[in-house]
N, C-alpha and C positions, 0 to 999 in steps of 0.2 A: 084459662089453660096454663099449663106449666111453662115456665120460662127460666132461663139462666139468671134473669134479674132477681128471682127469688133467693139467690145465694148472696145478694148484696149485703144484708146485715152482717153476716159472718166475715165477709171480705172487708167491710168497713171497720170491724173490730180489730182486725189484724193491722190495718193502716193507721189506727188512732195514734200510736206513738210517733209515727212518721209525721202525722198532721201537727202534733204539738211541737216537734222539732222544727218543722218548716215555719210555724208561727213564731217561734222564738228567734229564728233567723231573719224574720222580717218579711217573709213571703206573704202574699195576699191571694185570695181566690182568683182574682182577675189575672194575675201573673201566671198562675198555674193553668188556667183555661187557655191563655194565649200560648203557653209553652206546648200544650197538647196539640193545638192547631198547627203550630210551626213544625213540630215533629211529624205530624201526619203529612203535611205538605212536602217536607223533605223526603220522606220515604216514598210517597207517591211519585215524586219527581224522579227518584232513582229508578222506579219500575218503568216509568214512561221513557226514560233515557235509554235503558237497556232491557226492553221487554222480552228479549230472548235469553237473557242470562238468568241463572238460577239464584244467585246470591241475593238480589233484591227481593225475590219472593220469600227467601228464608228470613229476611229481616221483617217481613210483614207480621207474622204471628207475635214476635217479641214486641214489636211496636204497638200492636193492638193491646197486649197485656199492660204495657207501660201506660198507654193512653187510658185504659180502663181504670188504672190506679189513680192517674191524675184527675180523671173525671170524678171519681169518688172523693178524692181529697178536696177539690175545690168546693163541692157541695157540703162536705162535712165542716170545713172551715167557715163557710158562710152561715150555716145553721148553728153549729155548736159553739163557735167563738164570736157570734154576733157580728160577723163581717159582711153580711149581705148588703148589696147596693143595687139600685135599679140598673146601672150599667152592667153589673155582674149577671143579673138575670138575662139581659139581652145577649151578652157574650156567651153565656152558658148554652142557650138554645140555638143561637145562630152558629156558634163555634162548633157544636157537635155536628150539625148538618154539613157545614163546610169541611170539617175534618173527614167525615165519612166520604164525601164526594172526592176529596183530594186523595184519599187512600184507595178507594175502590174503582173509580172510573179508569185509572191507568191500566187496570187489569184487562180492560177491553182490548188492549194492544198486545197482550200475551198470546202467543200461538196456542190454539186449542180452546180458547175461551171465546164464545160467540157473543159479539157485541150486542146483537139483537135480543139477547136474554139478559146480559149483564146490565146494560144501560137502563132498561125498564125496571130492573130490580133496585138500582140506586134511586131512580125517580120515585118508586113506591116507598122506599125507605124514607125519603123526604116527606112524603105524604103521611106516613105513620107518625112521624114526629110532629107534623103540623096538626094532626088529629089530637095528639096529646095536649098541645098548647090550646087548640080551639076549645077543648073541653073546659079549660079555665075561663075562656072568654064568655062561655054561655052560663057560667056559674057553678060548674062541677069542679072536682079536683083534677089535678094534672094526672092524666092516665098513662100508665106504663104497662098495660096489659099485653100479653103475648098472643100468639105463640112465636112471633118473630120480631122481638124488640131489639134494641141496640146491641145488647150483649149477645143475643142469639145470632144476629147478623155478623158480628165480629167472629164468633166461633165458626160459622160456615165459611166466610171468606178466608179466615186464617187457616182453616183445614185445607181448603183448595190450594192456597198458596204454598203451604207446607208440603203437601203431596207433590205438587209440580216441582217445587224447589229441591226435593229429595230425589227427583228423577222419575216419578210415576208418569207413565205415558198419558198424554191428554187423549180424551176420547169422548164418547157419548155420555159417560158417567157425569162429566161436568154439566152437559146440557140437562141431564136429569136432575142434578142437584139444584141448578138455577131455576128450572121449571117448578120444582117443588117449593123453592124459596118464593117465587112469585105468587104461588097459591097461598102460602102461609102469610105473606105480607098482606094479601087481600083480606085474609081472615083476621089479621091483626087490626087493620083499619076498621073492619066491621065490629070487632069486639070493643075497640076503644070508643067508637061512636055509640054503640048500643049501651055500654055500661055508663057512659057519661049521661045519656038521656035517662037511663034507669035511675041513676043517682039523683037527678033532678026530680023525677017523678016520685021517688021514694021519700 
């Protein structure tokens, strides 16, 4: 199924000059991964600190875009500049999950967002990433199948935060978006597991 992740090659092409500049400056993939985690924790902390304020919500979409760029850069540096390390692989997988939790869980404190829908969405997001890693454990490739991968989740949460930050009234539309997200996360887990097994069978 289609996913925003499909746009990644074009995004990486735009970031390649930045990657080279960072490498010349002495940056490593691990430093970039940790920077993305720290940024996510800081912005998530701002939302938790002032959940009724608009400005932290407006910071979330920009943070997600910067984090997406950092996530692409650390992987590109590891692969294309031969800077991959076992520690980097651990930081990449664990850091992404922790950064997601740090950014998204504080939204449960925002008026108009139902924690009973948001928290399960974050939990299922963790399971989707686990399924991608488990596919490697059983001998298949790392799975990034959609329809609700990391980039898609960022788009949905960023859109909700932007709308509320700009003054859109909270209402049942948020419940509908989160309920749809839960369904799509379930479909993503199914797709990743099915395609990993099909890869082994094929």
